[in-house]
PyMOL CGO cylinders between C-alpha atoms (Angstrom):
from pymol import cmd
from pymol.cgo import CYLINDER

trace = [
    CYLINDER, -1.77, -48.08, 214.01, -4.81, -46.33, 211.89, 0.3, 1, 1, 1, 1, 1, 1,
    CYLINDER, -4.81, -46.33, 211.89, -5.48, -47.50, 208.29, 0.3, 1, 1, 1, 1, 1, 1,
    CYLINDER, -5.48, -47.50, 208.29, -3.63, -45.38, 206.07, 0.3, 1, 1, 1, 1, 1, 1,
    CYLINDER, -3.63, -45.38, 206.07, -0.58, -44.87, 208.27, 0.3, 1, 1, 1, 1, 1, 1,
    CYLINDER, -0.58, -44.87, 208.27, 2.62, -46.72, 208.57, 0.3, 1, 1, 1, 1, 1, 1,
    CYLINDER, 2.62, -46.72, 208.57, 5.19, -45.79, 211.42, 0.3, 1, 1, 1, 1, 1, 1,
    CYLINDER, 5.19, -45.79, 211.42, 2.94, -42.77, 212.19, 0.3, 1, 1, 1, 1, 1, 1,
    CYLINDER, 2.94, -42.77, 212.19, 3.31, -41.29, 208.48, 0.3, 1, 1, 1, 1, 1, 1,
    CYLINDER, 3.31, -41.29, 208.48, 0.26, -40.95, 206.10, 0.3, 1, 1, 1, 1, 1, 1,
    CYLINDER, 0.26, -40.95, 206.10, 0.23, -42.89, 203.01, 0.3, 1, 1, 1, 1, 1, 1,
    CYLINDER, 0.23, -42.89, 203.01, 1.82, -40.50, 200.23, 0.3, 1, 1, 1, 1, 1, 1,
    CYLINDER, 1.82, -40.50, 200.23, 0.79, -40.29, 196.62, 0.3, 1, 1, 1, 1, 1, 1,
    CYLINDER, 0.79, -40.29, 196.62, 3.50, -39.69, 193.83, 0.3, 1, 1, 1, 1, 1, 1,
    CYLINDER, 3.50, -39.69, 193.83, 1.89, -37.12, 191.23, 0.3, 1, 1, 1, 1, 1, 1,
    CYLINDER, 1.89, -37.12, 191.23, 2.25, -38.28, 187.94, 0.3, 1, 1, 1, 1, 1, 1,
    CYLINDER, 2.25, -38.28, 187.94, 3.62, -34.75, 187.16, 0.3, 1, 1, 1, 1, 1, 1,
    CYLINDER, 3.62, -34.75, 187.16, 6.80, -35.88, 189.12, 0.3, 1, 1, 1, 1, 1, 1,
    CYLINDER, 6.80, -35.88, 189.12, 6.92, -39.06, 187.68, 0.3, 1, 1, 1, 1, 1, 1,
    CYLINDER, 6.92, -39.06, 187.68, 10.62, -38.19, 186.26, 0.3, 1, 1, 1, 1, 1, 1,
    CYLINDER, 10.62, -38.19, 186.26, 11.83, -36.73, 189.32, 0.3, 1, 1, 1, 1, 1, 1,
    CYLINDER, 11.83, -36.73, 189.32, 10.68, -39.43, 191.20, 0.3, 1, 1, 1, 1, 1, 1,
    CYLINDER, 10.68, -39.43, 191.20, 12.20, -42.08, 188.90, 0.3, 1, 1, 1, 1, 1, 1,
    CYLINDER, 12.20, -42.08, 188.90, 15.65, -40.24, 188.49, 0.3, 1, 1, 1, 1, 1, 1,
    CYLINDER, 15.65, -40.24, 188.49, 15.80, -40.48, 192.47, 0.3, 1, 1, 1, 1, 1, 1,
    CYLINDER, 15.80, -40.48, 192.47, 15.11, -43.93, 192.74, 0.3, 1, 1, 1, 1, 1, 1,
    CYLINDER, 15.11, -43.93, 192.74, 17.60, -44.76, 189.85, 0.3, 1, 1, 1, 1, 1, 1,
    CYLINDER, 17.60, -44.76, 189.85, 20.52, -42.77, 191.83, 0.3, 1, 1, 1, 1, 1, 1,
    CYLINDER, 20.52, -42.77, 191.83, 19.45, -44.92, 194.88, 0.3, 1, 1, 1, 1, 1, 1,
    CYLINDER, 19.45, -44.92, 194.88, 19.92, -48.07, 193.12, 0.3, 1, 1, 1, 1, 1, 1,
    CYLINDER, 19.92, -48.07, 193.12, 22.76, -47.51, 191.02, 0.3, 1, 1, 1, 1, 1, 1,
    CYLINDER, 22.76, -47.51, 191.02, 25.04, -45.05, 193.13, 0.3, 1, 1, 1, 1, 1, 1,
    CYLINDER, 25.04, -45.05, 193.13, 23.59, -46.32, 196.43, 0.3, 1, 1, 1, 1, 1, 1,
    CYLINDER, 23.59, -46.32, 196.43, 23.10, -42.55, 197.34, 0.3, 1, 1, 1, 1, 1, 1,
    CYLINDER, 23.10, -42.55, 197.34, 19.30, -42.15, 198.60, 0.3, 1, 1, 1, 1, 1, 1,
    CYLINDER, 19.30, -42.15, 198.60, 19.42, -38.34, 199.60, 0.3, 1, 1, 1, 1, 1, 1,
    CYLINDER, 19.42, -38.34, 199.60, 17.51, -37.31, 196.33, 0.3, 1, 1, 1, 1, 1, 1,
    CYLINDER, 17.51, -37.31, 196.33, 14.95, -39.96, 196.72, 0.3, 1, 1, 1, 1, 1, 1,
    CYLINDER, 14.95, -39.96, 196.72, 14.54, -39.15, 200.93, 0.3, 1, 1, 1, 1, 1, 1,
    CYLINDER, 14.54, -39.15, 200.93, 14.43, -35.51, 199.94, 0.3, 1, 1, 1, 1, 1, 1,
    CYLINDER, 14.43, -35.51, 199.94, 11.70, -36.01, 197.35, 0.3, 1, 1, 1, 1, 1, 1,
    CYLINDER, 11.70, -36.01, 197.35, 9.41, -38.28, 199.59, 0.3, 1, 1, 1, 1, 1, 1,
    CYLINDER, 9.41, -38.28, 199.59, 10.02, -36.06, 202.68, 0.3, 1, 1, 1, 1, 1, 1,
    CYLINDER, 10.02, -36.06, 202.68, 8.40, -32.74, 200.76, 0.3, 1, 1, 1, 1, 1, 1,
    CYLINDER, 8.40, -32.74, 200.76, 5.66, -34.90, 199.59, 0.3, 1, 1, 1, 1, 1, 1,
    CYLINDER, 5.66, -34.90, 199.59, 4.98, -35.98, 203.05, 0.3, 1, 1, 1, 1, 1, 1,
    CYLINDER, 4.98, -35.98, 203.05, 5.37, -32.72, 204.86, 0.3, 1, 1, 1, 1, 1, 1,
    CYLINDER, 5.37, -32.72, 204.86, 2.99, -31.04, 202.61, 0.3, 1, 1, 1, 1, 1, 1,
    CYLINDER, 2.99, -31.04, 202.61, 0.68, -34.03, 203.28, 0.3, 1, 1, 1, 1, 1, 1,
    CYLINDER, 0.68, -34.03, 203.28, 0.96, -33.21, 206.95, 0.3, 1, 1, 1, 1, 1, 1,
    CYLINDER, 0.96, -33.21, 206.95, 0.31, -29.56, 206.33, 0.3, 1, 1, 1, 1, 1, 1,
    CYLINDER, 0.31, -29.56, 206.33, -2.94, -30.51, 204.53, 0.3, 1, 1, 1, 1, 1, 1,
    CYLINDER, -2.94, -30.51, 204.53, -1.67, -29.15, 201.07, 0.3, 1, 1, 1, 1, 1, 1,
    CYLINDER, -1.67, -29.15, 201.07, -2.53, -31.49, 198.10, 0.3, 1, 1, 1, 1, 1, 1,
    CYLINDER, -2.53, -31.49, 198.10, 0.36, -32.47, 196.12, 0.3, 1, 1, 1, 1, 1, 1,
    CYLINDER, 0.36, -32.47, 196.12, -1.40, -34.30, 193.41, 0.3, 1, 1, 1, 1, 1, 1,
    CYLINDER, -1.40, -34.30, 193.41, -4.90, -33.45, 191.65, 0.3, 1, 1, 1, 1, 1, 1,
    CYLINDER, -4.90, -33.45, 191.65, -7.37, -35.46, 190.28, 0.3, 1, 1, 1, 1, 1, 1,
    CYLINDER, -7.37, -35.46, 190.28, -7.98, -35.07, 186.37, 0.3, 1, 1, 1, 1, 1, 1,
    CYLINDER, -7.98, -35.07, 186.37, -10.58, -32.50, 185.34, 0.3, 1, 1, 1, 1, 1, 1,
    CYLINDER, -10.58, -32.50, 185.34, -13.87, -34.47, 184.38, 0.3, 1, 1, 1, 1, 1, 1,
    CYLINDER, -13.87, -34.47, 184.38, -14.50, -34.42, 180.57, 0.3, 1, 1, 1, 1, 1, 1,
]
cmd.load_cgo(trace, "trace")
């Protein structure tokens, strides 16, 4: 396995601007035992990453 991959998937960054959606999906998975929102959220980020599309941006330099 190459560095930065796990099970054939690349590392995935959760963008700060998507934190609320991420936290809500984690809460639903934990409280309701429903991982569909979380898995869809992560799948979208992974798929975009595999396409080479950045999902997170570095902050502008001051």
